[in-house]
N, CA, C, O and CB atoms as a CASP TS submission, in Angstrom:
PFRMAT TS
TARGET T0000
AUTHOR 0000-0000-0000
METHOD Language model
MODEL 1
PARENT N/A
ATOM      1  N   UNK     1      13.945  15.135  -6.249  1.00  0.00           N
ATOM      2  CA  UNK     1      13.330  14.129  -7.090  1.00  0.00           C
ATOM      3  C   UNK     1      13.041  12.840  -6.304  1.00  0.00           C
ATOM      4  O   UNK     1      11.986  12.228  -6.476  1.00  0.00           O
ATOM      5  CB  UNK     1      14.229  13.832  -8.285  1.00  0.00           C
ATOM      6  N   UNK     2      13.993  12.429  -5.436  1.00  0.00           N
ATOM      7  CA  UNK     2      13.785  11.218  -4.651  1.00  0.00           C
ATOM      8  C   UNK     2      12.587  11.361  -3.723  1.00  0.00           C
ATOM      9  O   UNK     2      11.840  10.407  -3.510  1.00  0.00           O
ATOM     10  CB  UNK     2      15.034  10.889  -3.844  1.00  0.00           C
ATOM     11  N   UNK     3      12.408  12.565  -3.171  1.00  0.00           N
ATOM     12  CA  UNK     3      11.282  12.812  -2.264  1.00  0.00           C
ATOM     13  C   UNK     3       9.956  12.593  -2.986  1.00  0.00           C
ATOM     14  O   UNK     3       9.031  12.012  -2.418  1.00  0.00           O
ATOM     15  CB  UNK     3      11.348  14.246  -1.693  1.00  0.00           C
ATOM     16  N   UNK     4       9.855  13.049  -4.221  1.00  0.00           N
ATOM     17  CA  UNK     4       8.626  12.892  -4.991  1.00  0.00           C
ATOM     18  C   UNK     4       8.337  11.417  -5.260  1.00  0.00           C
ATOM     19  O   UNK     4       7.194  10.976  -5.138  1.00  0.00           O
ATOM     20  CB  UNK     4       8.721  13.663  -6.314  1.00  0.00           C
ATOM     21  N   UNK     5       9.364  10.656  -5.622  1.00  0.00           N
ATOM     22  CA  UNK     5       9.194   9.212  -5.867  1.00  0.00           C
ATOM     23  C   UNK     5       8.752   8.506  -4.590  1.00  0.00           C
ATOM     24  O   UNK     5       7.899   7.619  -4.621  1.00  0.00           O
ATOM     25  CB  UNK     5      10.512   8.584  -6.394  1.00  0.00           C
ATOM     26  N   UNK     6       9.346   8.913  -3.460  1.00  0.00           N
ATOM     27  CA  UNK     6       8.984   8.319  -2.172  1.00  0.00           C
ATOM     28  C   UNK     6       7.514   8.608  -1.856  1.00  0.00           C
ATOM     29  O   UNK     6       6.786   7.716  -1.421  1.00  0.00           O
ATOM     30  CB  UNK     6       9.900   8.862  -1.043  1.00  0.00           C
ATOM     31  N   UNK     7       7.081   9.848  -2.074  1.00  0.00           N
ATOM     32  CA  UNK     7       5.690  10.209  -1.825  1.00  0.00           C
ATOM     33  C   UNK     7       4.747   9.427  -2.734  1.00  0.00           C
ATOM     34  O   UNK     7       3.694   8.969  -2.289  1.00  0.00           O
ATOM     35  CB  UNK     7       5.488  11.710  -2.024  1.00  0.00           C
ATOM     36  N   UNK     8       5.116   9.273  -3.996  1.00  0.00           N
ATOM     37  CA  UNK     8       4.279   8.523  -4.932  1.00  0.00           C
ATOM     38  C   UNK     8       4.137   7.071  -4.493  1.00  0.00           C
ATOM     39  O   UNK     8       3.051   6.497  -4.571  1.00  0.00           O
ATOM     40  CB  UNK     8       4.864   8.590  -6.347  1.00  0.00           C
ATOM     41  N   UNK     9       5.241   6.477  -4.030  1.00  0.00           N
ATOM     42  CA  UNK     9       5.199   5.088  -3.557  1.00  0.00           C
ATOM     43  C   UNK     9       4.339   4.975  -2.297  1.00  0.00           C
ATOM     44  O   UNK     9       3.533   4.053  -2.176  1.00  0.00           O
ATOM     45  CB  UNK     9       6.628   4.565  -3.277  1.00  0.00           C
ATOM     46  N   UNK    10       4.509   5.906  -1.365  1.00  0.00           N
ATOM     47  CA  UNK    10       3.700   5.897  -0.140  1.00  0.00           C
ATOM     48  C   UNK    10       2.221   6.013  -0.484  1.00  0.00           C
ATOM     49  O   UNK    10       1.386   5.309   0.084  1.00  0.00           O
ATOM     50  CB  UNK    10       4.120   7.048   0.804  1.00  0.00           C
ATOM     51  N   UNK    11       1.903   6.910  -1.422  1.00  0.00           N
ATOM     52  CA  UNK    11       0.513   7.122  -1.803  1.00  0.00           C
ATOM     53  C   UNK    11      -0.063   5.856  -2.449  1.00  0.00           C
ATOM     54  O   UNK    11      -1.182   5.455  -2.126  1.00  0.00           O
ATOM     55  CB  UNK    11       0.397   8.322  -2.767  1.00  0.00           C
ATOM     56  N   UNK    12       0.678   5.237  -3.340  1.00  0.00           N
ATOM     57  CA  UNK    12       0.179   4.030  -4.003  1.00  0.00           C
ATOM     58  C   UNK    12       0.036   2.869  -3.021  1.00  0.00           C
ATOM     59  O   UNK    12      -0.927   2.107  -3.101  1.00  0.00           O
ATOM     60  CB  UNK    12       1.112   3.632  -5.147  1.00  0.00           C
ATOM     61  N   UNK    13       0.979   2.729  -2.103  1.00  0.00           N
ATOM     62  CA  UNK    13       0.876   1.672  -1.085  1.00  0.00           C
ATOM     63  C   UNK    13      -0.364   1.863  -0.220  1.00  0.00           C
ATOM     64  O   UNK    13      -1.086   0.904   0.053  1.00  0.00           O
ATOM     65  CB  UNK    13       2.134   1.654  -0.199  1.00  0.00           C
ATOM     66  N   UNK    14      -0.613   3.094   0.210  1.00  0.00           N
ATOM     67  CA  UNK    14      -1.781   3.382   1.040  1.00  0.00           C
ATOM     68  C   UNK    14      -3.062   3.182   0.241  1.00  0.00           C
ATOM     69  O   UNK    14      -4.028   2.620   0.759  1.00  0.00           O
ATOM     70  CB  UNK    14      -1.714   4.818   1.592  1.00  0.00           C
ATOM     71  N   UNK    15      -3.086   3.628  -1.003  1.00  0.00           N
ATOM     72  CA  UNK    15      -4.279   3.428  -1.845  1.00  0.00           C
ATOM     73  C   UNK    15      -4.602   1.948  -1.984  1.00  0.00           C
ATOM     74  O   UNK    15      -5.766   1.556  -1.907  1.00  0.00           O
ATOM     75  CB  UNK    15      -4.072   4.054  -3.239  1.00  0.00           C
ATOM     76  N   UNK    16      -3.584   1.127  -2.187  1.00  0.00           N
ATOM     77  CA  UNK    16      -3.798  -0.323  -2.319  1.00  0.00           C
ATOM     78  C   UNK    16      -4.383  -0.899  -1.032  1.00  0.00           C
ATOM     79  O   UNK    16      -5.317  -1.700  -1.067  1.00  0.00           O
ATOM     80  CB  UNK    16      -2.470  -1.040  -2.668  1.00  0.00           C
ATOM     81  N   UNK    17      -3.822  -0.482   0.104  1.00  0.00           N
ATOM     82  CA  UNK    17      -4.329  -0.953   1.400  1.00  0.00           C
ATOM     83  C   UNK    17      -5.792  -0.547   1.581  1.00  0.00           C
ATOM     84  O   UNK    17      -6.620  -1.354   2.004  1.00  0.00           O
ATOM     85  CB  UNK    17      -3.469  -0.387   2.559  1.00  0.00           C
ATOM     86  N   UNK    18      -6.099   0.701   1.259  1.00  0.00           N
ATOM     87  CA  UNK    18      -7.461   1.196   1.454  1.00  0.00           C
ATOM     88  C   UNK    18      -8.447   0.571   0.475  1.00  0.00           C
ATOM     89  O   UNK    18      -9.603   0.333   0.828  1.00  0.00           O
ATOM     90  CB  UNK    18      -7.490   2.705   1.314  1.00  0.00           C
ATOM     91  N   UNK    19      -8.006   0.305  -0.746  1.00  0.00           N
ATOM     92  CA  UNK    19      -8.881  -0.392  -1.712  1.00  0.00           C
ATOM     93  C   UNK    19      -9.252  -1.773  -1.176  1.00  0.00           C
ATOM     94  O   UNK    19     -10.387  -2.218  -1.346  1.00  0.00           O
ATOM     95  CB  UNK    19      -8.182  -0.524  -3.104  1.00  0.00           C
ATOM     96  N   UNK    20      -8.308  -2.453  -0.532  1.00  0.00           N
ATOM     97  CA  UNK    20      -8.588  -3.772   0.040  1.00  0.00           C
ATOM     98  C   UNK    20      -9.592  -3.653   1.185  1.00  0.00           C
ATOM     99  O   UNK    20     -10.506  -4.472   1.289  1.00  0.00           O
ATOM    100  CB  UNK    20      -7.283  -4.437   0.538  1.00  0.00           C
ATOM    101  N   UNK    21      -9.437  -2.650   2.042  1.00  0.00           N
ATOM    102  CA  UNK    21     -10.425  -2.433   3.109  1.00  0.00           C
ATOM    103  C   UNK    21     -11.811  -2.212   2.512  1.00  0.00           C
ATOM    104  O   UNK    21     -12.792  -2.799   2.968  1.00  0.00           O
ATOM    105  CB  UNK    21     -10.024  -1.225   3.990  1.00  0.00           C
ATOM    106  N   UNK    22     -11.885  -1.366   1.494  1.00  0.00           N
ATOM    107  CA  UNK    22     -13.170  -1.069   0.872  1.00  0.00           C
ATOM    108  C   UNK    22     -13.768  -2.341   0.258  1.00  0.00           C
ATOM    109  O   UNK    22     -14.975  -2.567   0.349  1.00  0.00           O
ATOM    110  CB  UNK    22     -13.009   0.031  -0.206  1.00  0.00           C
ATOM    111  N   UNK    23     -12.921  -3.172  -0.369  1.00  0.00           N
ATOM    112  CA  UNK    23     -13.386  -4.429  -0.958  1.00  0.00           C
ATOM    113  C   UNK    23     -14.015  -5.327   0.116  1.00  0.00           C
ATOM    114  O   UNK    23     -14.948  -6.080  -0.162  1.00  0.00           O
ATOM    115  CB  UNK    23     -12.216  -5.164  -1.655  1.00  0.00           C
ATOM    116  N   UNK    24     -13.494  -5.237   1.336  1.00  0.00           N
ATOM    117  CA  UNK    24     -14.006  -6.012   2.462  1.00  0.00           C
ATOM    118  C   UNK    24     -15.259  -5.393   3.083  1.00  0.00           C
ATOM    119  O   UNK    24     -15.806  -5.930   4.046  1.00  0.00           O
ATOM    120  CB  UNK    24     -12.932  -6.150   3.517  1.00  0.00           C
ATOM    121  N   UNK    25     -15.712  -4.265   2.532  1.00  0.00           N
ATOM    122  CA  UNK    25     -16.927  -3.625   3.025  1.00  0.00           C
ATOM    123  C   UNK    25     -16.704  -2.642   4.160  1.00  0.00           C
ATOM    124  O   UNK    25     -17.661  -2.225   4.813  1.00  0.00           O
ATOM    125  CB  UNK    25     -17.878  -4.662   3.470  1.00  0.00           C
ATOM    126  N   UNK    26     -15.454  -2.265   4.405  1.00  0.00           N
ATOM    127  CA  UNK    26     -15.147  -1.308   5.471  1.00  0.00           C
ATOM    128  C   UNK    26     -15.319   0.108   4.930  1.00  0.00           C
ATOM    129  O   UNK    26     -14.773   0.459   3.883  1.00  0.00           O
ATOM    130  CB  UNK    26     -13.699  -1.520   6.020  1.00  0.00           C
ATOM    131  N   UNK    27     -16.081   0.909   5.657  1.00  0.00           N
ATOM    132  CA  UNK    27     -16.330   2.293   5.259  1.00  0.00           C
ATOM    133  C   UNK    27     -15.088   3.141   5.532  1.00  0.00           C
ATOM    134  O   UNK    27     -14.452   3.003   6.576  1.00  0.00           O
ATOM    135  CB  UNK    27     -17.559   2.870   6.010  1.00  0.00           C
ATOM    136  N   UNK    28     -14.750   4.018   4.586  1.00  0.00           N
ATOM    137  CA  UNK    28     -13.589   4.898   4.721  1.00  0.00           C
ATOM    138  C   UNK    28     -14.041   6.345   4.824  1.00  0.00           C
ATOM    139  O   UNK    28     -14.852   6.820   4.029  1.00  0.00           O
ATOM    140  CB  UNK    28     -12.624   4.721   3.532  1.00  0.00           C
ATOM    141  N   UNK    29     -13.491   7.046   5.836  1.00  0.00           N
ATOM    142  CA  UNK    29     -13.852   8.436   6.067  1.00  0.00           C
ATOM    143  C   UNK    29     -12.597   9.290   6.180  1.00  0.00           C
ATOM    144  O   UNK    29     -11.553   8.829   6.640  1.00  0.00           O
ATOM    145  CB  UNK    29     -14.711   8.570   7.333  1.00  0.00           C
ATOM    146  N   UNK    30     -12.717  10.532   5.757  1.00  0.00           N
ATOM    147  CA  UNK    30     -11.650  11.518   5.898  1.00  0.00           C
ATOM    148  C   UNK    30     -12.244  12.685   6.666  1.00  0.00           C
ATOM    149  O   UNK    30     -13.118  13.389   6.161  1.00  0.00           O
ATOM    150  CB  UNK    30     -11.069  11.974   4.497  1.00  0.00           C
ATOM    151  N   UNK    31     -11.769  12.890   7.885  1.00  0.00           N
ATOM    152  CA  UNK    31     -12.308  13.922   8.775  1.00  0.00           C
ATOM    153  C   UNK    31     -13.833  13.818   8.899  1.00  0.00           C
ATOM    154  O   UNK    31     -14.546  14.822   8.862  1.00  0.00           O
ATOM    155  CB  UNK    31     -11.918  15.317   8.262  1.00  0.00           C
ATOM    156  N   UNK    32     -14.313  12.576   9.048  1.00  0.00           N
ATOM    157  CA  UNK    32     -15.733  12.331   9.296  1.00  0.00           C
ATOM    158  C   UNK    32     -16.619  12.265   8.069  1.00  0.00           C
ATOM    159  O   UNK    32     -17.815  12.003   8.193  1.00  0.00           O
ATOM    160  CB  UNK    32     -16.245  13.372  10.171  1.00  0.00           C
ATOM    161  N   UNK    33     -16.067  12.495   6.887  1.00  0.00           N
ATOM    162  CA  UNK    33     -16.845  12.469   5.652  1.00  0.00           C
ATOM    163  C   UNK    33     -16.449  11.259   4.811  1.00  0.00           C
ATOM    164  O   UNK    33     -15.269  10.919   4.718  1.00  0.00           O
ATOM    165  CB  UNK    33     -16.643  13.774   4.851  1.00  0.00           C
ATOM    166  N   UNK    34     -17.441  10.611   4.198  1.00  0.00           N
ATOM    167  CA  UNK    34     -17.162   9.485   3.321  1.00  0.00           C
ATOM    168  C   UNK    34     -16.151   9.898   2.261  1.00  0.00           C
ATOM    169  O   UNK    34     -16.251  10.986   1.693  1.00  0.00           O
ATOM    170  CB  UNK    34     -18.458   8.966   2.666  1.00  0.00           C
ATOM    171  N   UNK    35     -15.175   9.031   1.993  1.00  0.00           N
ATOM    172  CA  UNK    35     -14.107   9.391   1.075  1.00  0.00           C
ATOM    173  C   UNK    35     -13.632   8.175   0.302  1.00  0.00           C
ATOM    174  O   UNK    35     -14.044   7.048   0.576  1.00  0.00           O
ATOM    175  CB  UNK    35     -12.944  10.027   1.828  1.00  0.00           C
ATOM    176  N   UNK    36     -12.760   8.416  -0.670  1.00  0.00           N
ATOM    177  CA  UNK    36     -12.216   7.353  -1.507  1.00  0.00           C
ATOM    178  C   UNK    36     -10.775   7.049  -1.092  1.00  0.00           C
ATOM    179  O   UNK    36     -10.124   7.882  -0.460  1.00  0.00           O
ATOM    180  CB  UNK    36     -12.281   7.747  -3.003  1.00  0.00           C
ATOM    181  N   UNK    37     -10.279   5.872  -1.442  1.00  0.00           N
ATOM    182  CA  UNK    37      -8.875   5.568  -1.165  1.00  0.00           C
ATOM    183  C   UNK    37      -7.928   6.608  -1.767  1.00  0.00           C
ATOM    184  O   UNK    37      -6.931   6.969  -1.142  1.00  0.00           O
ATOM    185  CB  UNK    37      -8.528   4.188  -1.701  1.00  0.00           C
ATOM    186  N   UNK    38      -8.228   7.085  -2.956  1.00  0.00           N
ATOM    187  CA  UNK    38      -7.375   8.072  -3.625  1.00  0.00           C
ATOM    188  C   UNK    38      -7.326   9.382  -2.839  1.00  0.00           C
ATOM    189  O   UNK    38      -6.248   9.933  -2.618  1.00  0.00           O
ATOM    190  CB  UNK    38      -7.880   8.335  -5.053  1.00  0.00           C
ATOM    191  N   UNK    39      -8.485   9.880  -2.418  1.00  0.00           N
ATOM    192  CA  UNK    39      -8.539  11.139  -1.671  1.00  0.00           C
ATOM    193  C   UNK    39      -7.810  11.029  -0.328  1.00  0.00           C
ATOM    194  O   UNK    39      -7.084  11.940   0.070  1.00  0.00           O
ATOM    195  CB  UNK    39      -9.998  11.555  -1.441  1.00  0.00           C
ATOM    196  N   UNK    40      -8.010   9.918   0.353  1.00  0.00           N
ATOM    197  CA  UNK    40      -7.385   9.732   1.658  1.00  0.00           C
ATOM    198  C   UNK    40      -5.872   9.624   1.516  1.00  0.00           C
ATOM    199  O   UNK    40      -5.132  10.268   2.260  1.00  0.00           O
ATOM    200  CB  UNK    40      -7.946   8.483   2.351  1.00  0.00           C
ATOM    201  N   UNK    41      -5.410   8.819   0.571  1.00  0.00           N
ATOM    202  CA  UNK    41      -3.972   8.648   0.373  1.00  0.00           C
ATOM    203  C   UNK    41      -3.313   9.974   0.039  1.00  0.00           C
ATOM    204  O   UNK    41      -2.246  10.287   0.565  1.00  0.00           O
ATOM    205  CB  UNK    41      -3.697   7.630  -0.736  1.00  0.00           C
ATOM    206  N   UNK    42      -3.932  10.747  -0.823  1.00  0.00           N
ATOM    207  CA  UNK    42      -3.373  12.049  -1.198  1.00  0.00           C
ATOM    208  C   UNK    42      -3.278  12.965   0.024  1.00  0.00           C
ATOM    209  O   UNK    42      -2.242  13.588   0.257  1.00  0.00           O
ATOM    210  CB  UNK    42      -4.234  12.712  -2.297  1.00  0.00           C
ATOM    211  N   UNK    43      -4.343  13.044   0.789  1.00  0.00           N
ATOM    212  CA  UNK    43      -4.358  13.904   1.978  1.00  0.00           C
ATOM    213  C   UNK    43      -3.279  13.483   2.979  1.00  0.00           C
ATOM    214  O   UNK    43      -2.605  14.333   3.559  1.00  0.00           O
ATOM    215  CB  UNK    43      -5.743  13.864   2.648  1.00  0.00           C
ATOM    216  N   UNK    44      -3.117  12.182   3.180  1.00  0.00           N
ATOM    217  CA  UNK    44      -2.134  11.690   4.147  1.00  0.00           C
ATOM    218  C   UNK    44      -0.703  12.001   3.713  1.00  0.00           C
ATOM    219  O   UNK    44       0.133  12.361   4.541  1.00  0.00           O
ATOM    220  CB  UNK    44      -2.299  10.188   4.342  1.00  0.00           C
ATOM    221  N   UNK    45      -0.424  11.864   2.431  1.00  0.00           N
ATOM    222  CA  UNK    45       0.939  12.055   1.932  1.00  0.00           C
ATOM    223  C   UNK    45       1.323  13.534   1.876  1.00  0.00           C
ATOM    224  O   UNK    45       2.478  13.875   2.132  1.00  0.00           O
ATOM    225  CB  UNK    45       1.080  11.431   0.546  1.00  0.00           C
ATOM    226  N   UNK    46       0.378  14.414   1.548  1.00  0.00           N
ATOM    227  CA  UNK    46       0.735  15.829   1.393  1.00  0.00           C
ATOM    228  C   UNK    46       0.430  16.672   2.632  1.00  0.00           C
ATOM    229  O   UNK    46       0.614  17.889   2.610  1.00  0.00           O
ATOM    230  CB  UNK    46       0.006  16.407   0.208  1.00  0.00           C
ATOM    231  N   UNK    47      -0.033  16.036   3.710  1.00  0.00           N
ATOM    232  CA  UNK    47      -0.385  16.780   4.927  1.00  0.00           C
ATOM    233  C   UNK    47       0.798  17.614   5.418  1.00  0.00           C
ATOM    234  O   UNK    47       1.914  17.116   5.568  1.00  0.00           O
ATOM    235  CB  UNK    47      -0.846  15.812   6.036  1.00  0.00           C
ATOM    236  N   UNK    48       0.527  18.874   5.660  1.00  0.00           N
ATOM    237  CA  UNK    48       1.530  19.774   6.225  1.00  0.00           C
ATOM    238  C   UNK    48       1.044  20.231   7.597  1.00  0.00           C
ATOM    239  O   UNK    48      -0.161  20.308   7.837  1.00  0.00           O
ATOM    240  CB  UNK    48       1.793  21.001   5.282  1.00  0.00           C
ATOM    241  N   UNK    49       1.959  20.526   8.478  1.00  0.00           N
ATOM    242  CA  UNK    49       1.646  21.003   9.833  1.00  0.00           C
ATOM    243  C   UNK    49       0.849  19.992  10.647  1.00  0.00           C
ATOM    244  O   UNK    49       0.140  20.354  11.586  1.00  0.00           O
ATOM    245  CB  UNK    49       0.873  22.301   9.757  1.00  0.00           C
ATOM    246  N   UNK    50       0.976  18.710  10.275  1.00  0.00           N
ATOM    247  CA  UNK    50       0.281  17.682  11.027  1.00  0.00           C
ATOM    248  C   UNK    50       0.305  16.366  10.286  1.00  0.00           C
ATOM    249  O   UNK    50       1.047  16.170   9.323  1.00  0.00           O
ATOM    250  CB  UNK    50      -1.147  18.101  11.307  1.00  0.00           C
ATOM    251  N   UNK    51      -0.540  15.468  10.774  1.00  0.00           N
ATOM    252  CA  UNK    51      -0.633  14.139  10.176  1.00  0.00           C
ATOM    253  C   UNK    51      -2.053  13.624  10.338  1.00  0.00           C
ATOM    254  O   UNK    51      -2.855  14.206  11.068  1.00  0.00           O
ATOM    255  CB  UNK    51       0.387  13.161  10.821  1.00  0.00           C
ATOM    256  N   UNK    52      -2.355  12.543   9.661  1.00  0.00           N
ATOM    257  CA  UNK    52      -3.669  11.925   9.806  1.00  0.00           C
ATOM    258  C   UNK    52      -3.560  10.703  10.701  1.00  0.00           C
ATOM    259  O   UNK    52      -2.700   9.845  10.504  1.00  0.00           O
ATOM    260  CB  UNK    52      -4.256  11.541   8.428  1.00  0.00           C
ATOM    261  N   UNK    53      -4.454  10.637  11.699  1.00  0.00           N
ATOM    262  CA  UNK    53      -4.510   9.531  12.633  1.00  0.00           C
ATOM    263  C   UNK    53      -5.703   8.649  12.245  1.00  0.00           C
ATOM    264  O   UNK    53      -6.780   9.147  11.918  1.00  0.00           O
ATOM    265  CB  UNK    53      -4.626  10.042  14.113  1.00  0.00           C
ATOM    266  N   UNK    54      -5.491   7.357  12.289  1.00  0.00           N
ATOM    267  CA  UNK    54      -6.577   6.426  11.977  1.00  0.00           C
ATOM    268  C   UNK    54      -7.395   6.154  13.228  1.00  0.00           C
ATOM    269  O   UNK    54      -6.851   5.899  14.302  1.00  0.00           O
ATOM    270  CB  UNK    54      -6.023   5.103  11.396  1.00  0.00           C
ATOM    271  N   UNK    55      -8.704   6.214  13.072  1.00  0.00           N
ATOM    272  CA  UNK    55      -9.630   5.886  14.151  1.00  0.00           C
ATOM    273  C   UNK    55     -10.478   4.718  13.661  1.00  0.00           C
ATOM    274  O   UNK    55     -11.330   4.879  12.788  1.00  0.00           O
ATOM    275  CB  UNK    55     -10.526   7.129  14.560  1.00  0.00           C
ATOM    276  N   UNK    56     -10.232   3.538  14.235  1.00  0.00           N
ATOM    277  CA  UNK    56     -10.935   2.327  13.823  1.00  0.00           C
ATOM    278  C   UNK    56     -12.201   2.160  14.661  1.00  0.00           C
ATOM    279  O   UNK    56     -12.172   2.313  15.882  1.00  0.00           O
ATOM    280  CB  UNK    56     -10.017   1.082  13.961  1.00  0.00           C
ATOM    281  N   UNK    57     -13.303   1.847  13.997  1.00  0.00           N
ATOM    282  CA  UNK    57     -14.560   1.569  14.677  1.00  0.00           C
ATOM    283  C   UNK    57     -14.962   0.148  14.309  1.00  0.00           C
ATOM    284  O   UNK    57     -14.976  -0.223  13.136  1.00  0.00           O
ATOM    285  CB  UNK    57     -15.680   2.608  14.287  1.00  0.00           C
ATOM    286  N   UNK    58     -15.285  -0.634  15.318  1.00  0.00           N
ATOM    287  CA  UNK    58     -15.619  -2.023  15.069  1.00  0.00           C
ATOM    288  C   UNK    58     -16.955  -2.418  15.645  1.00  0.00           C
ATOM    289  O   UNK    58     -17.591  -1.683  16.401  1.00  0.00           O
ATOM    290  CB  UNK    58     -14.562  -2.906  15.621  1.00  0.00           C
ATOM    291  N   UNK    59     -17.352  -3.615  15.252  1.00  0.00           N
ATOM    292  CA  UNK    59     -18.600  -4.181  15.741  1.00  0.00           C
ATOM    293  C   UNK    59     -18.459  -5.693  15.663  1.00  0.00           C
ATOM    294  O   UNK    59     -18.064  -6.224  14.625  1.00  0.00           O
ATOM    295  CB  UNK    59     -19.841  -3.669  14.916  1.00  0.00           C
ATOM    296  N   UNK    60     -18.770  -6.376  16.723  1.00  0.00           N
ATOM    297  CA  UNK    60     -18.672  -7.826  16.723  1.00  0.00           C
ATOM    298  C   UNK    60     -17.264  -8.337  16.479  1.00  0.00           C
ATOM    299  O   UNK    60     -17.082  -9.410  15.904  1.00  0.00           O
ATOM    300  CB  UNK    60     -19.585  -8.387  15.695  1.00  0.00           C
ATOM    301  N   UNK    61     -16.263  -7.573  16.914  1.00  0.00           N
ATOM    302  CA  UNK    61     -14.879  -7.980  16.751  1.00  0.00           C
ATOM    303  C   UNK    61     -14.306  -7.731  15.364  1.00  0.00           C
ATOM    304  O   UNK    61     -13.183  -8.148  15.079  1.00  0.00           O
ATOM    305  CB  UNK    61     -14.756  -9.410  17.072  1.00  0.00           C
ATOM    306  N   UNK    62     -15.057  -7.057  14.496  1.00  0.00           N
ATOM    307  CA  UNK    62     -14.582  -6.757  13.141  1.00  0.00           C
ATOM    308  C   UNK    62     -14.565  -5.252  12.903  1.00  0.00           C
ATOM    309  O   UNK    62     -15.400  -4.519  13.432  1.00  0.00           O
ATOM    310  CB  UNK    62     -15.468  -7.453  12.087  1.00  0.00           C
ATOM    311  N   UNK    63     -13.605  -4.805  12.105  1.00  0.00           N
ATOM    312  CA  UNK    63     -13.533  -3.385  11.734  1.00  0.00           C
ATOM    313  C   UNK    63     -14.675  -3.077  10.773  1.00  0.00           C
ATOM    314  O   UNK    63     -14.879  -3.791   9.791  1.00  0.00           O
ATOM    315  CB  UNK    63     -12.146  -3.034  11.085  1.00  0.00           C
ATOM    316  N   UNK    64     -15.411  -2.022  11.058  1.00  0.00           N
ATOM    317  CA  UNK    64     -16.523  -1.599  10.204  1.00  0.00           C
ATOM    318  C   UNK    64     -16.241  -0.268   9.505  1.00  0.00           C
ATOM    319  O   UNK    64     -16.770   0.010   8.429  1.00  0.00           O
ATOM    320  CB  UNK    64     -17.799  -1.485  11.029  1.00  0.00           C
ATOM    321  N   UNK    65     -15.383   0.559  10.149  1.00  0.00           N
ATOM    322  CA  UNK    65     -15.153   1.913   9.641  1.00  0.00           C
ATOM    323  C   UNK    65     -13.762   2.368  10.055  1.00  0.00           C
ATOM    324  O   UNK    65     -13.296   2.073  11.156  1.00  0.00           O
ATOM    325  CB  UNK    65     -16.237   2.904  10.164  1.00  0.00           C
ATOM    326  N   UNK    66     -13.103   3.099   9.146  1.00  0.00           N
ATOM    327  CA  UNK    66     -11.825   3.732   9.474  1.00  0.00           C
ATOM    328  C   UNK    66     -11.962   5.204   9.119  1.00  0.00           C
ATOM    329  O   UNK    66     -12.235   5.555   7.971  1.00  0.00           O
ATOM    330  CB  UNK    66     -10.612   3.057   8.705  1.00  0.00           C
ATOM    331  N   UNK    67     -11.769   6.064  10.121  1.00  0.00           N
ATOM    332  CA  UNK    67     -11.823   7.506   9.904  1.00  0.00           C
ATOM    333  C   UNK    67     -10.406   8.061  10.042  1.00  0.00           C
ATOM    334  O   UNK    67      -9.736   7.848  11.052  1.00  0.00           O
ATOM    335  CB  UNK    67     -12.805   8.200  10.915  1.00  0.00           C
ATOM    336  N   UNK    68      -9.972   8.765   9.024  1.00  0.00           N
ATOM    337  CA  UNK    68      -8.663   9.430   9.055  1.00  0.00           C
ATOM    338  C   UNK    68      -8.903  10.861   9.506  1.00  0.00           C
ATOM    339  O   UNK    68      -9.508  11.654   8.784  1.00  0.00           O
ATOM    340  CB  UNK    68      -7.939   9.382   7.644  1.00  0.00           C
ATOM    341  N   UNK    69      -8.424  11.194  10.712  1.00  0.00           N
ATOM    342  CA  UNK    69      -8.625  12.526  11.281  1.00  0.00           C
ATOM    343  C   UNK    69      -7.318  13.285  11.329  1.00  0.00           C
ATOM    344  O   UNK    69      -6.297  12.754  11.767  1.00  0.00           O
ATOM    345  CB  UNK    69      -9.231  12.433  12.682  1.00  0.00           C
ATOM    346  N   UNK    70      -7.350  14.534  10.877  1.00  0.00           N
ATOM    347  CA  UNK    70      -6.158  15.375  10.874  1.00  0.00           C
ATOM    348  C   UNK    70      -5.820  15.803  12.293  1.00  0.00           C
ATOM    349  O   UNK    70      -6.685  16.244  13.049  1.00  0.00           O
ATOM    350  CB  UNK    70      -6.359  16.607   9.972  1.00  0.00           C
ATOM    351  N   UNK    71      -4.541  15.665  12.640  1.00  0.00           N
ATOM    352  CA  UNK    71      -4.045  16.066  13.951  1.00  0.00           C
ATOM    353  C   UNK    71      -2.896  17.038  13.706  1.00  0.00           C
ATOM    354  O   UNK    71      -1.908  16.692  13.059  1.00  0.00           O
ATOM    355  CB  UNK    71      -3.584  14.822  14.814  1.00  0.00           C
ATOM    356  N   UNK    72      -3.032  18.251  14.225  1.00  0.00           N
ATOM    357  CA  UNK    72      -1.990  19.274  14.032  1.00  0.00           C
ATOM    358  C   UNK    72      -0.768  18.986  14.875  1.00  0.00           C
ATOM    359  O   UNK    72      -0.871  18.505  16.004  1.00  0.00           O
ATOM    360  CB  UNK    72      -2.528  20.660  14.369  1.00  0.00           C
ATOM    361  N   UNK    73       0.409  19.291  14.302  1.00  0.00           N
ATOM    362  CA  UNK    73       1.647  19.226  15.061  1.00  0.00           C
ATOM    363  C   UNK    73       1.639  20.357  16.083  1.00  0.00           C
ATOM    364  O   UNK    73       1.072  21.423  15.845  1.00  0.00           O
ATOM    365  CB  UNK    73       2.893  19.317  14.124  1.00  0.00           C
ATOM    366  N   UNK    74       2.273  20.109  17.214  1.00  0.00           N
ATOM    367  CA  UNK    74       2.350  21.153  18.231  1.00  0.00           C
ATOM    368  C   UNK    74       3.600  21.966  18.071  1.00  0.00           C
ATOM    369  O   UNK    74       3.836  22.895  18.843  1.00  0.00           O
ATOM    370  CB  UNK    74       2.297  20.557  19.620  1.00  0.00           C
TER
END
């Protein structure tokens, strides 16, 4: 039960962070495809056999895009 609560908190924290990025006009991608904060947070929290790595793309010293790419565990 504690694990589920922890996952829910992690997911909500990440969703809040990503909603703020989106509010700032930063594009969010999941494995190269446009995505929502909800979809990305869910994928990151339930990922098995790996994790999602953030790839930040910037322009003029500002973040323009964040792509969450799945990386398999070895």
